[in-house]
N, C-alpha and C positions, 0 to 999 in steps of 0.2 A: 471460455474458460477452461484452463487447462484442468483433465480429469482426474490424474495427480496430485493436485494442489487443493481440492475439493475439501473443507471443514466444515463443521457446522457453522454459524453464524453467530457470534457472541450474544446472548440475550441481556435485556435491561431490566431493569427493575419495572413493575408495571408503570407506574407515573413516570416514568423517565422518557425524554423524548428519543421515537426508531432511532438503532445507530446503522447509518451506509456502511455497509463491508463492499470492500473491493480486492481483489485478485490482485498484486504485484503483479506479476506479467501481462496482467493488464494493460497497467499504468507503465511500464517499463516494454513498450514495441518492438522498440529495435535493441532488445537486447542490452542498452546499455546502461541510460539512465534516464529518469524521470524528472524535469523539474519543476516544484510546486511555490506557488509565491503567497505569502505571509505578510499582510501588511505593507507591501513593498519590500519585502525580504527575497532572497531566491533562496529556495534549497534546492538539495540536489538528494534523490535517490537512487539507490543502485541496488543490485543483487549482486554478491559474490560468490565466488565459486563455489564454496560451500553451502550457498543457500540460503545465505543471512542477507538480513537489511542493511543497510544504512543510509541513513541520514545525514547530510554533511549540508553548511554555510558558504 
């Protein structure tokens, strides 16, 4: 995990299921984009030059 990108994990209400937290740079290992599949649909996650995340279909 990138030391500069460390942020506290989000907290959930006590009765809510645990929240999985991922560093976007770990998902996008090659620096370009990651493919995410949901219900047979493919989505693409990428990091912009400004450090923002974009999720497209």
